[in-house]
Backbone as a printed PyTorch tensor [residue, N CA C, xyz], in Angstrom:
tensor([[[193.5510, 229.8750,  56.7360],
         [194.4930, 231.2790,  56.4840],
         [193.1310, 231.8510,  55.7870]],

        [[193.8740, 233.9360,  56.1830],
         [192.6870, 234.2390,  55.1050],
         [193.1330, 235.4260,  53.7430]],

        [[193.3630, 235.3410,  53.1010],
         [194.0870, 236.5740,  52.6330],
         [193.2170, 237.1800,  51.0030]],

        [[193.3060, 238.3630,  50.6380],
         [193.1370, 238.8300,  50.3520],
         [193.6670, 239.5540,  48.4760]],

        [[193.2290, 239.1800,  47.6020],
         [193.9330, 239.3360,  46.0460],
         [193.4190, 240.5210,  45.2460]],

        [[194.2680, 240.8590,  45.3230],
         [194.3780, 242.3160,  44.4610],
         [193.7960, 241.4710,  42.5170]],

        [[192.8650, 241.9570,  42.0030],
         [192.6290, 241.6580,  40.7480],
         [193.8460, 240.9960,  40.2220]],

        [[194.7800, 241.6340,  39.9900],
         [195.5360, 241.8780,  38.7390],
         [196.9440, 240.0810,  38.9290]],

        [[195.9420, 239.9690,  40.5600],
         [196.9420, 237.9280,  40.3160],
         [195.6930, 237.1280,  39.9070]],

        [[194.4510, 237.3920,  40.4770],
         [192.9990, 236.8830,  39.4520],
         [193.8440, 236.6410,  37.6080]],

        [[193.5420, 237.7730,  37.4450],
         [194.2780, 237.9800,  35.8230],
         [194.9940, 237.3200,  35.3190]],

        [[196.4600, 237.7240,  36.2760],
         [197.7710, 236.4840,  35.9670],
         [197.6010, 235.2630,  36.0720]],

        [[196.3410, 234.2730,  37.0020],
         [195.8440, 233.3160,  37.7770],
         [195.6330, 232.5080,  36.6220]],

        [[194.1960, 233.3540,  35.6250],
         [193.5310, 232.6050,  34.3440],
         [194.3710, 233.0220,  33.2540]],

        [[195.1180, 234.0580,  33.1910],
         [196.2750, 233.8180,  31.4850],
         [197.2090, 233.2890,  31.5060]],

        [[198.4020, 232.9270,  32.8170],
         [199.1800, 232.0260,  32.7790],
         [199.1460, 230.7620,  34.1100]],

        [[198.3980, 229.7300,  33.5150],
         [197.9300, 228.6790,  34.6300],
         [198.3970, 227.4510,  35.2180]],

        [[199.8090, 228.0840,  34.0950],
         [201.6270, 227.6550,  35.3740],
         [201.9900, 228.1740,  35.8600]],

        [[201.0720, 229.5720,  36.3300],
         [202.1190, 230.3230,  37.4330],
         [202.0070, 230.4480,  38.5670]],

        [[202.7200, 231.3500,  39.2240],
         [202.9150, 232.0310,  40.7090],
         [201.3830, 232.0920,  40.7560]],

        [[200.5370, 233.3450,  40.3970],
         [199.3530, 233.2340,  41.2060],
         [198.3280, 232.5080,  40.5430]],

        [[198.6690, 231.6870,  40.0430],
         [197.1810, 230.5900,  39.8360],
         [197.3520, 229.1890,  40.5810]],

        [[199.0770, 229.2480,  41.3480],
         [199.0950, 228.1160,  41.7010],
         [198.1790, 228.8240,  43.4000]],

        [[197.9870, 230.6370,  43.8220],
         [197.8160, 230.5440,  45.1890],
         [196.3690, 230.6940,  44.3340]],

        [[195.5030, 230.8550,  43.6110],
         [194.0890, 230.5770,  42.8980],
         [193.2720, 228.8890,  43.4910]],

        [[194.5930, 227.8830,  42.9110],
         [194.5530, 226.5250,  42.9790],
         [193.9800, 226.2040,  44.8480]],

        [[195.0680, 227.6280,  45.6190],
         [194.8810, 226.8730,  47.2650],
         [193.6690, 227.6820,  47.0400]],

        [[192.9870, 228.4000,  46.8270],
         [192.1370, 228.9980,  47.6730],
         [191.1750, 228.1610,  46.8600]],

        [[190.0160, 227.6790,  45.4040],
         [189.8290, 226.8450,  45.0660],
         [189.7980, 224.6320,  45.4720]],

        [[190.9270, 224.9030,  46.2090],
         [190.8170, 223.7820,  46.8000],
         [190.0660, 223.7310,  48.6860]],

        [[190.5910, 225.7420,  48.8260],
         [189.8540, 225.3410,  49.8150],
         [190.6700, 224.9590,  51.2160]],

        [[191.9610, 225.6530,  51.0300],
         [193.3610, 225.3670,  51.4560],
         [193.2660, 226.9400,  52.2170]],

        [[192.9360, 227.3010,  51.4420],
         [192.6620, 228.8410,  51.8810],
         [191.5610, 229.7260,  51.9010]],

        [[191.4960, 230.9070,  52.0240],
         [189.8490, 231.4220,  51.8500],
         [190.1850, 232.9380,  51.8240]],

        [[189.4960, 232.9610,  50.4970],
         [189.2780, 234.7500,  49.6230],
         [188.4970, 235.2340,  51.0100]],

        [[189.3870, 236.9270,  51.0950],
         [188.0100, 237.8050,  51.3180],
         [187.4830, 238.2120,  50.0470]],

        [[186.9330, 238.9630,  50.7400],
         [186.1530, 240.4750,  49.3930],
         [184.9400, 241.0010,  49.9830]],

        [[184.8780, 242.1810,  49.4680],
         [183.2370, 242.9440,  49.2470],
         [182.9170, 243.1690,  47.8200]],

        [[181.5200, 243.4890,  48.1740],
         [180.6220, 244.2740,  46.9210],
         [181.5670, 244.7740,  45.9350]],

        [[182.5950, 245.8210,  46.3240],
         [183.7390, 246.6290,  45.5310],
         [184.5610, 245.7080,  44.8170]],

        [[184.7640, 244.9870,  45.2930],
         [186.6610, 243.8760,  45.0920],
         [185.5730, 243.0460,  43.8390]],

        [[184.6280, 242.7340,  44.2910],
         [183.6390, 241.8150,  43.5490],
         [183.2740, 242.6320,  41.5770]],

        [[182.9710, 244.2480,  41.9180],
         [182.4370, 244.3000,  41.2000],
         [183.4600, 244.6070,  40.0240]],

        [[184.4930, 244.8570,  40.6600],
         [186.3660, 244.7570,  39.6690],
         [186.0930, 243.6320,  39.1410]],

        [[186.3940, 242.6580,  39.8410],
         [186.5810, 241.4000,  39.8230],
         [185.7700, 241.2060,  38.5720]],

        [[184.4320, 241.7380,  38.2390],
         [183.4230, 240.9340,  37.3480],
         [183.8990, 242.1860,  36.0740]],

        [[183.8990, 242.8370,  36.4290],
         [184.4080, 243.9030,  35.5730],
         [186.2970, 243.7180,  34.7570]],

        [[186.8130, 243.7140,  35.4380],
         [187.6840, 243.4210,  34.9170],
         [188.4010, 241.7060,  33.9300]],

        [[187.9270, 240.7260,  34.5950],
         [187.9610, 239.6210,  34.1970],
         [187.0070, 239.5050,  33.1320]],

        [[186.0940, 240.5370,  32.6330],
         [185.3980, 239.9640,  31.1710],
         [185.2270, 240.5380,  29.9380]],

        [[186.7370, 241.7590,  30.4320],
         [187.3990, 242.3080,  29.0990],
         [187.6340, 242.1640,  28.2030]],

        [[187.3240, 242.1950,  26.8920],
         [187.1170, 241.2020,  26.0730],
         [189.0640, 241.2780,  26.0230]],

        [[189.5180, 242.3270,  25.6780],
         [190.8130, 241.6940,  25.2140],
         [191.4330, 241.9630,  25.9160]],

        [[191.0940, 240.9090,  27.4150],
         [191.9090, 239.5600,  28.0120],
         [191.3320, 238.6580,  27.9660]],

        [[190.2970, 238.2730,  26.9550],
         [190.0390, 236.9450,  26.0330],
         [190.0100, 235.8340,  26.8750]],

        [[189.7190, 235.8500,  28.3800],
         [189.6880, 234.7420,  28.7880],
         [188.2570, 234.1190,  28.7320]],

        [[188.7110, 232.5590,  29.1510],
         [187.6250, 231.8810,  29.2450],
         [186.4360, 232.0150,  29.7130]],

        [[184.9760, 232.9460,  29.5300],
         [183.6560, 233.1450,  30.6020],
         [183.1370, 232.2770,  31.4290]],

        [[183.3210, 231.1810,  30.5110],
         [183.0150, 230.0930,  31.8370],
         [183.8450, 229.9860,  32.6160]],

        [[185.4170, 229.8680,  33.0020],
         [186.3800, 229.9400,  33.0320],
         [185.9420, 231.1740,  34.9420]],

        [[185.2300, 232.1460,  34.0650],
         [185.5300, 233.1900,  35.0830],
         [183.9710, 233.3200,  35.9160]],

        [[182.9450, 232.2910,  35.2300],
         [181.3320, 232.4110,  35.9900],
         [182.4990, 231.1890,  36.9770]],

        [[182.8300, 230.5800,  36.9060],
         [182.7910, 229.3720,  37.5730],
         [184.1340, 229.8230,  39.0000]],

        [[185.1080, 230.6750,  38.4220],
         [185.4070, 231.7050,  39.7380],
         [185.1690, 232.1190,  40.8750]],

        [[183.9240, 233.5310,  39.8650],
         [182.8750, 234.2790,  40.8490],
         [181.9970, 232.6840,  41.5020]],

        [[181.3730, 232.2280,  40.9380],
         [181.0300, 231.5940,  41.6940],
         [181.6670, 230.7270,  43.1830]],

        [[182.4700, 230.9740,  42.8100],
         [183.2370, 230.1590,  43.9280],
         [183.5850, 231.0670,  44.8710]],

        [[183.7620, 231.8800,  44.3160],
         [184.7000, 232.8000,  45.7760],
         [183.1900, 233.9490,  46.5100]],

        [[181.9380, 233.3280,  45.3450],
         [180.5570, 234.2200,  45.7920],
         [180.5000, 233.1760,  47.8340]],

        [[180.3290, 231.5650,  46.9490],
         [179.7100, 230.6620,  47.8250],
         [181.1290, 230.1990,  48.9490]],

        [[182.0750, 230.1770,  48.7040],
         [183.7050, 230.1820,  49.1160],
         [184.1080, 230.5820,  50.2120]],

        [[183.9430, 231.9200,  49.3060],
         [185.0870, 232.8980,  49.9600],
         [184.1350, 233.7250,  51.1620]],

        [[184.6800, 234.7430,  51.4380],
         [184.1130, 235.3040,  53.1800],
         [184.2240, 236.6150,  53.2090]],

        [[182.8060, 236.7380,  52.8290],
         [182.1900, 238.5360,  51.9450],
         [182.7660, 239.2830,  53.7820]],

        [[182.6980, 240.1500,  53.6660],
         [183.3200, 241.0160,  54.2600],
         [182.5280, 242.5650,  54.1700]],

        [[182.0170, 243.2620,  55.2380],
         [181.3140, 244.9040,  55.0000],
         [183.0010, 245.5170,  55.9670]],

        [[183.3790, 245.9990,  54.3500],
         [185.0040, 246.6670,  55.2300],
         [184.5330, 248.0100,  55.7590]],

        [[185.6820, 248.1410,  56.7300],
         [185.4130, 249.6810,  57.5580],
         [186.0890, 250.3830,  56.2350]],

        [[184.9300, 251.5850,  56.0860],
         [186.2800, 252.5660,  55.3930],
         [187.3730, 253.2030,  55.7670]],

        [[188.2120, 253.5310,  55.9320],
         [189.6860, 253.4690,  55.9160],
         [189.8890, 255.3050,  55.6040]],

        [[190.6400, 255.9870,  56.2530],
         [190.3800, 257.8340,  56.2630],
         [192.4390, 257.7450,  55.9750]],

        [[193.0110, 256.8150,  54.9680],
         [194.0710, 256.9500,  54.3910],
         [194.2060, 256.7400,  52.1720]],

        [[195.1850, 258.2500,  52.4140],
         [195.3420, 258.1740,  51.0010],
         [195.9180, 257.3760,  50.5220]],

        [[195.9800, 257.0170,  48.8560],
         [196.2630, 255.9630,  48.2430],
         [196.6620, 256.3660,  46.9800]],

        [[197.8170, 256.2620,  46.2150],
         [198.2630, 256.6660,  45.1450],
         [196.9720, 256.4040,  43.7780]],

        [[196.7310, 254.7240,  43.9610],
         [195.4400, 254.3280,  42.9540],
         [194.4940, 254.6160,  43.9760]],

        [[193.7350, 255.4330,  43.9730],
         [192.5910, 255.4170,  44.9530],
         [191.9750, 254.0260,  44.9540]],

        [[191.8960, 253.7460,  43.6260],
         [190.6160, 252.3150,  42.6950],
         [191.4790, 250.8890,  43.9210]],

        [[192.3190, 251.0680,  44.6590],
         [193.1370, 249.6340,  45.3100],
         [193.1480, 249.9180,  47.0810]],

        [[192.7210, 251.5370,  46.9200],
         [191.8740, 250.8710,  48.2730],
         [191.0860, 250.2520,  48.8820]],

        [[189.7920, 249.5310,  47.9190],
         [188.7110, 249.1750,  48.4510],
         [189.8380, 247.5120,  49.1590]],

        [[191.0810, 246.7420,  48.5300],
         [191.3530, 245.6020,  48.9320],
         [192.3020, 246.1690,  50.0900]],

        [[192.6920, 246.9070,  50.2800],
         [193.8330, 247.5420,  51.4890],
         [192.3360, 246.8230,  52.8540]],

        [[191.6030, 248.1950,  52.7250],
         [190.0970, 248.5050,  53.8100],
         [189.6360, 246.8120,  53.5580]],

        [[189.4630, 245.7340,  52.7710],
         [188.7480, 244.6910,  53.2230],
         [190.0020, 243.7760,  53.6460]],

        [[191.0920, 243.7280,  53.5860],
         [192.5510, 243.3330,  54.6100],
         [192.2530, 243.7860,  55.5880]],

        [[192.1830, 244.8060,  56.3480],
         [192.2500, 245.4990,  57.0660],
         [191.2170, 244.7760,  58.2270]],

        [[189.6970, 244.6390,  57.1890],
         [188.6220, 244.6800,  58.4250],
         [188.0600, 243.1940,  58.4990]],

        [[188.7420, 242.5920,  57.7720],
         [189.0030, 240.6130,  57.5960],
         [189.8130, 240.5250,  58.6990]],

        [[190.4570, 241.2240,  59.0180],
         [191.7550, 240.7950,  59.9100],
         [192.5400, 239.8510,  59.2240]],

        [[192.5660, 240.2580,  57.5340],
         [192.9780, 238.5820,  56.8980],
         [195.1780, 238.3540,  57.0890]],

        [[195.1510, 237.1680,  56.3030],
         [197.1660, 236.9640,  56.7350],
         [197.7850, 237.9760,  56.2600]],

        [[196.6950, 238.1020,  54.5260],
         [198.0960, 238.7210,  53.5370],
         [196.8190, 239.7570,  52.9630]],

        [[197.2290, 240.6160,  52.0650],
         [196.9150, 241.4620,  50.2600],
         [198.2210, 240.4730,  49.9910]],

        [[197.5010, 239.7630,  48.5550],
         [198.9640, 239.9250,  47.4560],
         [197.9680, 240.5540,  46.3430]],

        [[199.4970, 241.3790,  45.8890],
         [199.0570, 242.0910,  44.9100],
         [200.7000, 241.6100,  43.6970]],

        [[200.3580, 242.3570,  43.1790],
         [201.5510, 242.7670,  41.7830],
         [202.0820, 243.7760,  41.6720]],

        [[201.6250, 244.7730,  42.2180],
         [201.6060, 246.0250,  42.6710],
         [201.7960, 246.8580,  43.6300]],

        [[203.0210, 246.2110,  44.5370],
         [202.9130, 246.7960,  45.4850],
         [203.7040, 247.8710,  45.8400]],

        [[203.5960, 248.7000,  45.3080],
         [204.1570, 250.8000,  45.1600],
         [202.1310, 250.8700,  45.3610]],

        [[201.0990, 250.7830,  44.7890],
         [200.2720, 251.2200,  45.0370],
         [199.8930, 250.9850,  46.5270]],

        [[200.2700, 250.4030,  47.2060],
         [200.2250, 249.9430,  48.7990],
         [200.6100, 250.2040,  49.8900]],

        [[200.8300, 250.4660,  50.4960],
         [201.5400, 250.9490,  51.8750],
         [202.5520, 250.0310,  52.5550]],

        [[203.5940, 250.2800,  52.7840],
         [204.4730, 249.0170,  53.1110],
         [204.4360, 248.2800,  54.7920]],

        [[203.7570, 247.3310,  54.4220],
         [203.5580, 246.2930,  55.3590],
         [204.0090, 245.0010,  55.4380]],

        [[204.4190, 244.5900,  56.2080],
         [204.9750, 243.5220,  55.7680],
         [204.1210, 242.4020,  55.0530]],

        [[202.9340, 242.0500,  55.5350],
         [201.9070, 240.9030,  55.3940],
         [201.3080, 241.8830,  53.5880]],

        [[201.7730, 242.7470,  52.8610],
         [201.0800, 243.4100,  51.6450],
         [202.4990, 242.7100,  50.2570]],

        [[201.8560, 241.4770,  49.6960],
         [203.3350, 240.9170,  49.3110],
         [202.6480, 240.7190,  48.0940]],

        [[203.9790, 240.2520,  46.9170],
         [203.7720, 239.7360,  45.8990],
         [203.5080, 238.5100,  45.8430]],

        [[202.9480, 238.2340,  44.8160],
         [202.7430, 236.3180,  44.4780],
         [204.0920, 235.2690,  44.6960]],

        [[204.6860, 235.6950,  44.4310],
         [205.9840, 234.8410,  45.2370],
         [206.3510, 234.9580,  46.5720]],

        [[206.4930, 235.7640,  46.6480],
         [207.0440, 236.6080,  48.5260],
         [205.5170, 235.5670,  49.6570]],

        [[204.6790, 235.1910,  48.7900],
         [203.4570, 234.7240,  49.6690],
         [203.7980, 233.5010,  49.6670]],

        [[204.2720, 232.5400,  48.0580],
         [204.4840, 231.0860,  48.1020],
         [205.8190, 231.1230,  48.7700]],

        [[206.4890, 232.1790,  49.3470],
         [207.6980, 231.7600,  49.5980],
         [207.4960, 231.2880,  50.9080]],

        [[206.5730, 232.0200,  51.8290],
         [206.2800, 232.1210,  53.3570],
         [205.4990, 231.1480,  53.1990]],

        [[204.0810, 230.8840,  52.2300],
         [203.3390, 229.3200,  52.8240],
         [203.6750, 228.8630,  52.8440]],

        [[205.1720, 228.4620,  52.1920],
         [205.6630, 226.6150,  52.5150],
         [206.0930, 226.2780,  53.4470]]])
């Protein structure tokens, strides 16, 4: 199974290791599911995760970024001519569509088109079981 993760899911996973987002990250790290990404997603992951105010362990960030680049699936995403409430979220949707991923997982559903496979972490885990 291939998924795309909005940055807020990774942030949540690292800030709340016992939470739902962390369960999804653990599925990725155990190679049970594959994360798809492109350069713009990776740049956002790095930019956001290293923000001082988040106080996320730098070694944990490095391990996750290294894992994604090594074991994730790099996608050359096709540009889609579609407007978004938050244009910075468009890159996740473009990778989701280009990769033919099964899910795009986000904490901000309102930023994305209403599609059945764009889900919250909770909904993903309910459907994944």
